[in-house]
N, C-alpha and C positions, 0 to 999 in steps of 0.2 A: 470932229476926229472920226468917230466911229458910226456917227449918222443914224442913231437910234434914240428912242425917247428914254427919258431918264427913267422912268418906270421899267422899262426893258433893261437897262443896264443893271439896275437893282436887282432884278430878277435873276439876270445871269452871273451876277456876283453871287447871289445867296446860294444858287445851284453849285458854283466852283466852291465856295466855302463848306458847303455840305460833303463835298468829294476831298476836302482836307486842303482846297488852296488857300494861302493865306495873302490877304491884301492889308498894307499899312493901313493902318487908323488913328487918327488924333485923338486927343482928349476928350473930344467930344463925340467920338464914334465914328467921324466921317472918314470915308475911304480916301486915301490917296494911291494914285495911279503912277506906277513905274513902267518903263518903256516894255519890259518883260511882261506886265499885265495888260497893255493894251495888246500885245501881239497874241498872247492867249484868248484875249476877247475877241479879236478880229478872226482867229482860226475857229472858235466858236459859232460866230457870227457867218463864217462859210460853210460849216457842217450843217448849220439851221436852215441855210438856204437850198440844201439838196431835197428835193420832194421826198424822197424815202429814206430820209434821216429825221430822227427826234433826238432831243436832249435827254430823255428819260433812259 
């Protein structure tokens, strides 16, 4: 769907959560992704793909 490694997805989720973004988590702490979450992650990946942009 996003065509990124699981570890990269985890890193992006942590970055977003540090900025106040909320992902649904089940009783085991696993994230569930809604359509809006996927859209947000796609935008983040698009921003990251620009050579003059960083995620920090």
